[in-house]
VOPAGU-2260 file (C-alpha; in pm, 1 decimal, decimal comma):
REM VOPAGU-2260
SITE   aa  ch    i         X         Y         Z
SITE  MET   A    0   -2030,1    4140,9    1989,0
SITE  GLY   A    1   -1886,6    3996,5    1618,4
SITE  THR   A    2   -1983,7    3718,2    1484,4
SITE  THR   A    3   -1748,0    3452,6    1413,5
SITE  LYS   A    4   -1756,8    3329,0     982,2
SITE  ARG   A    5   -1742,7    2994,4     932,4
SITE  ARG   A    6   -1472,7    2944,3     680,7
SITE  SER   A    7   -1652,0    2680,8     352,4
SITE  PRO   A    8   -1552,5    2351,9     344,1
SITE  LEU   A    9   -1529,3    2413,9     -68,6
SITE  THR   A   10   -1203,7    2628,9     115,9
SITE  ASP   A   11   -1042,1    2376,7     231,0
SITE  TRP   A   12    -737,3    2235,4     103,1
SITE  THR   A   13    -833,6    1872,2      95,1
SITE  VAL   A   14   -1123,7    1989,6    -114,0
SITE  LEU   A   15    -907,5    2265,6    -340,0
SITE  VAL   A   16    -576,9    2031,0    -385,3
SITE  PRO   A   17    -746,8    1766,4    -558,5
SITE  VAL   A   18    -939,9    2009,9    -793,6
SITE  VAL   A   19    -626,4    2172,1    -865,8
SITE  ALA   A   20    -422,2    1853,9    -962,1
SITE  LEU   A   21    -681,3    1795,4   -1164,7
SITE  VAL   A   22    -617,3    2071,5   -1357,1
SITE  ALA   A   23    -238,4    2021,9   -1407,8
SITE  LEU   A   24    -344,7    1677,9   -1528,3
SITE  VAL   A   25    -524,8    1856,1   -1759,4
SITE  PHE   A   26    -289,6    2073,6   -1894,8
SITE  SER   A   27     -41,4    1814,1   -1906,4
SITE  TRP   A   28    -198,1    1512,5   -2126,7
SITE  GLY   A   29       7,3    1437,7   -2384,0
SITE  ARG   A   30     242,0    1673,3   -2391,4
SITE  GLU   A   31     625,9    1690,2   -2304,2
SITE  LEU   A   32     690,0    1859,9   -2024,3
SITE  PRO   A   33     976,6    2170,4   -1885,9
SITE  GLY   A   34    1145,8    2181,9   -1553,5
SITE  PHE   A   35    1008,8    2336,2   -1438,0
SITE  ALA   A   36     577,7    2217,7   -1496,6
SITE  VAL   A   37     730,5    1924,9   -1440,7
SITE  VAL   A   38     840,5    2012,8   -1075,1
SITE  ILE   A   39     441,0    2167,6   -1050,5
SITE  VAL   A   40     323,4    1865,9   -1168,7
SITE  ALA   A   41     436,6    1703,7    -901,3
SITE  LEU   A   42     353,7    1869,3    -637,2
SITE  CYS   A   43     -11,9    1844,0    -746,8
SITE  LEU   A   44      79,3    1490,3    -759,6
SITE  ALA   A   45     207,1    1516,6    -332,0
SITE  GLY   A   46    -129,9    1713,7    -268,5
SITE  ALA   A   47    -361,7    1499,4    -469,0
SITE  VAL   A   48    -193,3    1167,2    -252,4
SITE  LEU   A   49    -196,8    1354,6      77,1
SITE  ALA   A   50    -577,4    1496,7      19,3
SITE  ALA   A   51    -716,5    1137,8     -64,0
SITE  VAL   A   52    -548,7     964,9     303,4
SITE  HIS   A   53    -753,8    1235,5     454,9
SITE  HIS   A   54   -1104,1    1158,5     207,0
SITE  ALA   A   55   -1023,7     752,2     221,0
SITE  GLU   A   56    -976,3     796,8     625,0
SITE  VAL   A   57   -1277,0    1013,0     692,4
SITE  VAL   A   58   -1454,7     780,1     415,7
SITE  ALA   A   59   -1326,6     455,0     588,2
SITE  HIS   A   60   -1432,0     645,7    1003,7
SITE  ARG   A   61   -1745,8     653,0     861,6
SITE  VAL   A   62   -1780,5     276,0     828,1
SITE  GLY   A   63   -1547,2     167,5    1073,9
SITE  GLU   A   64   -1302,3     -92,5    1081,0
SITE  PRO   A   65   -1259,6    -332,4     956,5
SITE  PHE   A   66   -1409,1    -218,6     648,1
SITE  GLY   A   67   -1186,0     115,5     688,3
SITE  SER   A   68    -861,4     -43,5     619,9
SITE  LEU   A   69   -1033,7    -207,5     374,9
SITE  ILE   A   70   -1149,8      36,5     201,3
SITE  LEU   A   71    -793,8     295,4     203,5
SITE  ALA   A   72    -587,9     -56,7      33,4
SITE  VAL   A   73    -807,3     -96,5    -267,2
SITE  ALA   A   74    -767,8     283,8    -321,0
SITE  VAL   A   75    -398,6     264,9    -303,9
SITE  THR   A   76    -411,7    -102,8    -550,8
SITE  VAL   A   77    -651,3     159,4    -767,5
SITE  ILE   A   78    -329,7     343,8    -825,1
SITE  GLU   A   79     -96,8     101,2    -775,0
SITE  VAL   A   80    -232,3    -122,4   -1085,3
SITE  ALA   A   81    -303,0     174,4   -1291,0
SITE  LEU   A   82      58,5     321,4   -1262,5
SITE  ILE   A   83     160,8     -25,2   -1366,1
SITE  VAL   A   84     -47,9     -86,4   -1652,6
SITE  THR   A   85      64,1     283,2   -1797,9
SITE  LEU   A   86     366,4     268,6   -1787,5
SITE  MET   A   87     413,5     -69,5   -1915,6
SITE  ALA   A   88     246,2      45,1   -2194,0
SITE  ASP   A   89     419,6     362,1   -2281,6
SITE  GLY   A   90     793,6     141,8   -2172,1
SITE  GLY   A   91     756,3    -164,5   -2401,5
SITE  ASP   A   92    1073,0    -442,0   -2294,4
SITE  LYS   A   93    1250,6    -214,0   -2045,1
SITE  SER   A   94     881,8    -249,3   -1852,7
SITE  ALA   A   95     844,7    -625,9   -1882,3
SITE  SER   A   96     949,5    -686,3   -1499,1
SITE  LEU   A   97     781,3    -342,5   -1403,3
SITE  ALA   A   98     513,5    -497,4   -1260,4
SITE  ARG   A   99     710,6    -750,4   -1046,2
SITE  ASP   A  100     946,8    -449,7    -924,2
SITE  THR   A  101     681,4    -275,0    -778,1
SITE  VAL   A  102     478,6    -506,7    -592,1
SITE  PHE   A  103     757,5    -720,2    -433,1
SITE  ALA   A  104     871,9    -329,0    -343,0
SITE  ALA   A  105     501,8    -266,8    -188,3
SITE  VAL   A  106     504,9    -643,6     -44,0
SITE  MET   A  107     882,6    -522,9     146,0
SITE  ILE   A  108     753,8    -190,2     272,9
SITE  THR   A  109     408,1    -209,6     395,4
SITE  CYS   A  110     579,2    -603,3     598,2
SITE  ASN   A  111     882,2    -431,6     696,9
SITE  GLY   A  112     802,5     -67,1     688,5
SITE  ILE   A  113     458,7      36,8     816,3
SITE  VAL   A  114     504,9    -263,9    1042,4
SITE  GLY   A  115     811,6    -131,0    1195,9
SITE  VAL   A  116     696,3     197,9    1164,1
SITE  SER   A  117     321,7     117,3    1404,9
SITE  LEU   A  118     501,7    -103,9    1603,8
SITE  LEU   A  119     778,7     154,7    1711,3
SITE  VAL   A  120     557,7     407,4    1675,8
SITE  GLY   A  121     316,9     192,6    1913,0
SITE  ALA   A  122     616,6      72,1    2192,8
SITE  LEU   A  123     783,4     397,8    2217,2
SITE  ARG   A  124     408,6     539,9    2357,5
SITE  ASN   A  125     378,5     201,9    2552,5
SITE  ARG   A  126     682,6      57,2    2608,1
SITE  VAL   A  127     454,8    -285,8    2503,3
SITE  ALA   A  128     259,4    -227,0    2088,1
SITE  VAL   A  129     -74,8    -528,5    2146,0
SITE  PHE   A  130    -158,7    -599,4    1850,5
SITE  ASN   A  131    -440,7    -933,7    1797,5
SITE  PRO   A  132    -229,1   -1231,0    1656,8
SITE  GLU   A  133    -519,9   -1438,2    1500,4
SITE  GLY   A  134    -566,1   -1144,2    1232,8
SITE  SER   A  135    -253,0   -1027,1    1196,9
SITE  GLY   A  136    -146,8   -1364,2    1115,2
SITE  ALA   A  137    -413,6   -1506,2     900,1
SITE  ALA   A  138    -308,1   -1160,9     690,2
SITE  LEU   A  139      13,4   -1276,5     687,9
SITE  ALA   A  140     -23,7   -1632,0     570,8
SITE  THR   A  141    -205,4   -1496,4     327,8
SITE  VAL   A  142      83,3   -1211,4     172,4
SITE  ALA   A  143     309,0   -1523,2     218,9
SITE  THR   A  144     105,6   -1729,2       3,2
SITE  LEU   A  145      36,3   -1479,4    -223,0
SITE  ALA   A  146     416,9   -1326,0    -279,6
SITE  THR   A  147     503,3   -1767,1    -368,8
SITE  LEU   A  148     210,4   -1850,2    -576,3
SITE  SER   A  149     275,6   -1509,0    -827,9
SITE  LEU   A  150     631,2   -1358,9    -747,4
SITE  VAL   A  151     862,0   -1713,3    -660,7
SITE  LEU   A  152     727,2   -1982,6    -898,7
SITE  PRO   A  153     789,2   -1827,8   -1174,6
SITE  THR   A  154    1190,7   -1807,1   -1134,3
SITE  PHE   A  155    1139,0   -2248,1   -1166,6
SITE  THR   A  156     883,8   -2276,9   -1358,6
SITE  THR   A  157     914,6   -2439,5   -1764,5
SITE  SER   A  158     708,1   -2436,9   -1994,8
SITE  LYS   A  159     905,4   -2076,5   -2052,7
SITE  PRO   A  160    1223,4   -1998,7   -2005,5
SITE  GLY   A  161    1292,9   -1672,5   -1828,1
SITE  PRO   A  162    1165,9   -1569,3   -1468,4
SITE  GLU   A  163     789,8   -1580,2   -1689,4
SITE  PHE   A  164     509,1   -1798,1   -1648,1
SITE  SER   A  165     285,5   -1956,1   -1979,2
SITE  THR   A  166     -66,3   -1853,6   -2069,5
SITE  GLY   A  167    -175,3   -2101,3   -1872,2
SITE  GLN   A  168      32,9   -2031,2   -1513,8
SITE  LEU   A  169     -47,1   -1707,8   -1569,4
SITE  THR   A  170    -438,5   -1720,1   -1568,7
SITE  PHE   A  171    -457,6   -1982,1   -1236,2
SITE  ALA   A  172    -238,5   -1750,2   -1056,7
SITE  ALA   A  173    -458,0   -1465,4   -1132,3
SITE  VAL   A  174    -731,5   -1687,0   -1032,0
SITE  ALA   A  175    -607,0   -1811,2    -719,0
SITE  SER   A  176    -454,9   -1423,5    -651,5
SITE  LEU   A  177    -858,4   -1350,7    -678,1
SITE  ALA   A  178   -1001,4   -1632,3    -467,8
SITE  LEU   A  179    -762,0   -1554,4    -175,2
SITE  TYR   A  180    -792,0   -1210,0    -199,0
SITE  GLY   A  181   -1213,5   -1290,0    -233,4
SITE  LEU   A  182   -1145,7   -1500,5     138,7
SITE  PHE   A  183    -976,7   -1273,3     261,4
SITE  ILE   A  184   -1244,9    -977,2     295,0
SITE  ALA   A  185   -1504,8   -1241,8     374,2
SITE  VAL   A  186   -1276,0   -1370,4     728,4
SITE  GLN   A  187   -1162,7   -1025,5     735,7
SITE  THR   A  188   -1500,6    -829,2     738,4
SITE  VAL   A  189   -1776,1   -1102,8     769,5
SITE  ARG   A  190   -1687,3   -1441,5     972,9
SITE  HIS   A  191   -1408,4   -1357,6    1186,5
SITE  ARG   A  192   -1482,3    -985,1    1254,6
SITE  ASN   A  193   -1309,8    -895,8    1592,0
SITE  TYR   A  194    -936,0   -1069,7    1453,7
SITE  PHE   A  195    -905,1    -744,9    1276,9
SITE  LEU   A  196   -1006,3    -467,0    1554,1
SITE  PRO   A  197    -756,2    -273,7    1766,6
SITE  VAL   A  198    -696,0    -403,3    2081,3
SITE  ASP   A  199    -800,1    -276,4    2403,6
SITE  THR   A  200    -528,7    -186,2    2597,0
SITE  SER   A  201    -638,7     -12,1    2863,7
SITE  ARG   A  202    -551,8    -330,7    3093,1
SITE  ASP   A  203    -264,9    -420,6    2966,0
SITE  VAL   A  204     -48,6    -718,9    3136,6
SITE  ASP   A  205     222,8    -572,2    3095,6
SITE  THR   A  206     104,6    -285,3    3300,1
SITE  GLY   A  207    -205,8    -455,2    3480,7
SITE  ARG   A  208    -424,6    -421,8    3165,9
SITE  ASP   A  209    -696,2    -625,7    2965,7
SITE  ALA   A  210    -533,6    -752,3    2607,6
SITE  ASP   A  211    -851,9    -964,6    2597,8
SITE  ALA   A  212   -1128,2    -725,8    2458,6
SITE  TYR   A  213   -1133,4    -511,4    2167,6
SITE  GLN   A  214   -1187,6    -139,9    2094,2
SITE  VAL   A  215   -1518,0      70,1    2040,9
SITE  ASP   A  216   -1413,3     252,9    1748,4
SITE  ASP   A  217   -1524,4     585,4    1919,0
SITE  HIS   A  218   -1266,8     770,4    1945,0
SITE  ALA   A  219   -1461,2    1105,2    1739,9
SITE  ALA   A  220   -1766,5    1171,8    1636,3
SITE  PRO   A  221   -1840,7     938,6    1290,3
SITE  PRO   A  222   -1921,0    1222,7    1025,8
SITE  THR   A  223   -2220,0    1236,8     862,1
SITE  ASP   A  224   -2343,6    1138,0     535,6
SITE  ARG   A  225   -2299,9    1388,2     330,0
SITE  ALA   A  226   -1930,7    1484,1     459,0
SITE  ALA   A  227   -1888,6    1057,8     421,6
SITE  LEU   A  228   -2054,0    1136,0      13,9
SITE  LEU   A  229   -1840,4    1460,8     -27,7
SITE  SER   A  230   -1502,6    1261,0      57,7
SITE  LEU   A  231   -1615,2     972,9    -143,1
SITE  GLY   A  232   -1630,9    1212,3    -453,1
SITE  LEU   A  233   -1289,3    1403,7    -370,0
SITE  LEU   A  234   -1137,7    1061,0    -308,4
SITE  LEU   A  235   -1264,3     925,1    -675,2
SITE  VAL   A  236   -1056,8    1251,3    -825,4
SITE  ALA   A  237    -780,4    1258,8    -655,1
SITE  LEU   A  238    -704,7     931,0    -703,8
SITE  VAL   A  239    -714,1    1033,3   -1081,5
SITE  ALA   A  240    -552,4    1292,0   -1072,2
SITE  VAL   A  241    -232,2    1123,4    -901,2
SITE  VAL   A  242    -221,4     859,7   -1173,5
SITE  GLY   A  243    -256,5    1096,6   -1460,5
SITE  ASP   A  244       8,8    1349,1   -1292,6
SITE  ALA   A  245     285,9    1005,4   -1199,0
SITE  LYS   A  246     187,8     891,7   -1582,5
SITE  ALA   A  247     276,7    1311,0   -1627,9
SITE  VAL   A  248     632,7    1290,2   -1430,2
SITE  SER   A  249     707,4     921,4   -1474,8
SITE  PRO   A  250     907,4     993,3   -1822,9
SITE  THR   A  251    1131,3    1245,8   -1645,9
SITE  ILE   A  252    1169,2    1019,9   -1321,8
SITE  GLU   A  253    1303,4     680,1   -1572,2
SITE  THR   A  254    1516,9     990,2   -1740,3
SITE  ALA   A  255    1699,4    1026,4   -1366,4
SITE  VAL   A  256    1669,6     711,2   -1313,9
SITE  ALA   A  257    1884,8     562,8   -1595,0
SITE  LYS   A  258    2116,6     922,2   -1638,1
SITE  ALA   A  259    2214,7     816,5   -1232,7
SITE  GLY   A  260    2281,6     486,2   -1364,1
SITE  LEU   A  261    2029,6     296,9   -1140,4
SITE  PRO   A  262    1898,2     -38,7   -1209,0
SITE  GLN   A  263    1580,8     -43,1   -1378,1
SITE  ALA   A  264    1384,1    -196,9   -1041,0
SITE  VAL   A  265    1467,6     105,8    -891,2
SITE  VAL   A  266    1122,9     243,0   -1044,0
SITE  GLY   A  267     924,6      10,0    -921,2
SITE  VAL   A  268    1006,5     137,7    -615,3
SITE  ILE   A  269     965,9     500,1    -620,4
SITE  ILE   A  270     614,6     401,8    -744,7
SITE  ALA   A  271     526,6     201,0    -434,5
SITE  LEU   A  272     721,1     427,6    -195,5
SITE  LEU   A  273     444,0     742,6    -412,1
SITE  VAL   A  274     113,5     525,9    -367,3
SITE  LEU   A  275     154,8     374,9     -53,5
SITE  LEU   A  276     255,8     679,1     132,0
SITE  PRO   A  277    -170,6     769,4     201,8
SITE  GLU   A  278     -91,4     438,8     369,1
SITE  THR   A  279     220,4     491,5     585,6
SITE  LEU   A  280      31,8     823,0     733,1
SITE  ALA   A  281    -265,6     699,2     774,8
SITE  ALA   A  282     -72,7     387,8     998,4
SITE  VAL   A  283     141,7     611,5    1185,5
SITE  ARG   A  284    -170,4     788,9    1257,1
SITE  ALA   A  285    -397,0     490,6    1406,4
SITE  ALA   A  286     -46,9     388,6    1630,0
SITE  ARG   A  287     -48,0     716,0    1735,6
SITE  ARG   A  288    -400,3     638,9    1914,7
SITE  ASP   A  289    -263,7     355,5    2032,6
SITE  ARG   A  290    -462,7     125,4    1748,1
SITE  VAL   A  291    -170,7     -70,8    1630,9
SITE  GLN   A  292    -412,5    -322,9    1493,7
SITE  THR   A  293    -556,8     -30,1    1317,6
SITE  SER   A  294    -155,6      -5,6    1145,1
SITE  LEU   A  295    -116,8    -337,6    1097,6
SITE  ASN   A  296    -450,3    -430,7     958,0
SITE  LEU   A  297    -363,0    -101,2     733,9
SITE  ALA   A  298      16,3    -289,5     653,0
SITE  TYR   A  299    -109,9    -638,0     518,2
SITE  GLY   A  300    -457,1    -530,8     354,1
SITE  SER   A  301    -223,4    -338,1     125,7
SITE  ALA   A  302      28,2    -625,2      83,6
SITE  ILE   A  303    -217,6    -905,9      25,2
SITE  ALA   A  304    -501,2    -603,1    -204,2
SITE  SER   A  305    -161,4    -492,2    -410,9
SITE  ILE   A  306     -17,6    -896,8    -491,3
SITE  GLY   A  307    -438,6    -999,1    -444,5
SITE  LEU   A  308    -582,9    -709,9    -757,9
SITE  THR   A  309    -225,5    -648,5    -960,7
SITE  ILE   A  310    -185,1    -947,0   -1058,8
SITE  PRO   A  311    -519,9   -1068,3   -1217,4
SITE  ALA   A  312    -497,7    -695,4   -1343,6
SITE  ILE   A  313    -185,5    -707,3   -1485,4
SITE  ALA   A  314    -257,3   -1087,5   -1615,1
SITE  LEU   A  315    -604,7    -944,4   -1847,1
SITE  ALA   A  316    -363,1    -620,6   -1952,2
SITE  SER   A  317    -126,8    -849,7   -2048,3
SITE  VAL   A  318    -367,8    -959,6   -2391,9
SITE  TRP   A  319    -309,2    -592,7   -2557,3
SITE  LEU   A  320      85,6    -535,2   -2385,1
SITE  SER   A  321     338,0    -611,1   -2608,8
SITE  GLY   A  322     688,9    -780,1   -2482,3
SITE  PRO   A  323     741,5   -1008,6   -2194,6
SITE  LEU   A  324     600,0   -1025,9   -1839,8
SITE  LEU   A  325     830,9   -1097,1   -1575,3
SITE  LEU   A  326     707,5   -1203,5   -1262,6
SITE  GLY   A  327     959,2   -1469,4   -1060,0
SITE  LEU   A  328    1191,0   -1265,0    -856,8
SITE  GLY   A  329    1600,7   -1341,3    -831,4
SITE  PRO   A  330    1763,1   -1510,0    -564,1
SITE  VAL   A  331    1842,8   -1195,7    -376,8
SITE  HIS   A  332    1520,4   -1075,3    -339,0
SITE  MET   A  333    1395,7   -1456,1    -222,0
SITE  VAL   A  334    1597,3   -1434,6      32,7
SITE  LEU   A  335    1454,1   -1103,2     173,3
SITE  LEU   A  336    1113,9   -1240,9     117,2
SITE  ALA   A  337    1207,0   -1524,2     306,9
SITE  LEU   A  338    1349,7   -1351,6     604,6
SITE  THR   A  339    1080,9   -1081,2     603,4
SITE  VAL   A  340     835,0   -1374,1     644,5
SITE  MET   A  341    1087,1   -1532,6     896,7
SITE  VAL   A  342    1078,9   -1248,8    1087,5
SITE  SER   A  343     694,8   -1123,1    1066,2
SITE  THR   A  344     613,8   -1501,3    1214,9
SITE  LEU   A  345     849,3   -1386,3    1508,8
SITE  THR   A  346     660,6   -1065,5    1548,8
SITE  LEU   A  347     351,9   -1180,2    1527,6
SITE  ALA   A  348     312,7   -1467,8    1744,8
SITE  PRO   A  349     320,4   -1356,0    2085,4
SITE  GLY   A  350      87,6   -1070,7    1995,4
SITE  ARG   A  351     315,3    -813,7    2168,4
SITE  ALA   A  352     626,6    -621,0    2012,2
SITE  THR   A  353     889,8    -355,3    2162,2
SITE  LEU   A  354    1141,3    -114,5    2026,4
SITE  LEU   A  355    1339,9    -451,1    1858,9
SITE  GLN   A  356    1054,8    -605,7    1670,8
SITE  GLY   A  357    1001,8    -267,7    1505,9
SITE  GLY   A  358    1371,0    -222,6    1446,4
SITE  VAL   A  359    1415,1    -519,8    1304,7
SITE  HIS   A  360    1137,3    -498,5    1062,0
SITE  ILE   A  361    1324,1    -154,9     999,0
SITE  VAL   A  362    1653,0    -283,9     938,1
SITE  VAL   A  363    1517,1    -537,1     672,5
SITE  LEU   A  364    1365,3    -320,5     467,9
SITE  ALA   A  365    1662,1     -88,8     412,3
SITE  ALA   A  366    1900,1    -392,1     275,9
SITE  TYR   A  367    1593,9    -388,1      41,3
SITE  LEU   A  368    1648,4     -22,2     -33,6
SITE  PHE   A  369    1980,2     -55,5     -72,5
SITE  LEU   A  370    2034,9    -309,5    -239,8
SITE  ALA   A  371    1791,3    -191,0    -498,1
SITE  VAL   A  372    2057,3      92,4    -573,4
SITE  SER   A  373    2350,4    -130,2    -550,7
SITE  PRO   A  374    2204,3    -492,0    -661,2
């Protein structure tokens, strides 16, 4: 009788890809890359992103909800902050609005793209996507407040000309963002943790089910401590590789955007799409497992972390970064932000959504992406 060989975990693609991406970073750092090298580094970058979401999910499953969604959201925000700071350090005045463009793109992609796709997947599975309106509504209120304080007010303040905060105003926005982020985390993980747990849809109202219970996080056996620690280490390696490889290919992206005659804001959209790919994949997987609340935790948690951590980091970095820091949105983007908040409020209030609500959010995202290319 033959024996079956067990594959070593060290040969798994989720282990090899971050290491290969890190090697690509070492060889590409500080060099002007030819076309074929850019393609190789870009492939390593995509693989590192996929590996990062895998290892973040392993760690997230070990600690359980809602801590798992928090870990993934913070990991993605670390990538975003590092990319913005490195690109602003190299870009000069032309990157003055990069932080605003990237953060706003992240808000639109999370609140419309990830939420919309998750609702579509959940509704296709059970006709109605069920979630907790208390937790999701609180998260949306936090997103709306952070976005208004950091992205809308700079357009109307008068201490400095242009959509720019004065030093004192920027400090206040940074401190307020951190305070709101910390308060939200305390509510999500300690004081009202149940509001953010997946709803048990085994007895939903439309199908004779009870939607007031919460799912127990038992859809799979949790990984061992050793496996979780290994994934945590590989997650850090993957994050470093993502940031470094993205910096290596960013000049090519900026050149391509300029040659195509597209607005500079498209660079921010590309960065946001890249760093939010792990969140999107994780949210869709959760929705397919009938855990729409987890998907919403990922979406709104990423939006909150994107503003609540990015703005303070950029404010701190602005001490040594040269050039202005433009944060205020223009009229078109403010209209889209207001529409997003209004539609999201109507979507979350009942605690259940159909295909229609998911489709509405996708259309709002499509309008944003179209207007980003053709303002």
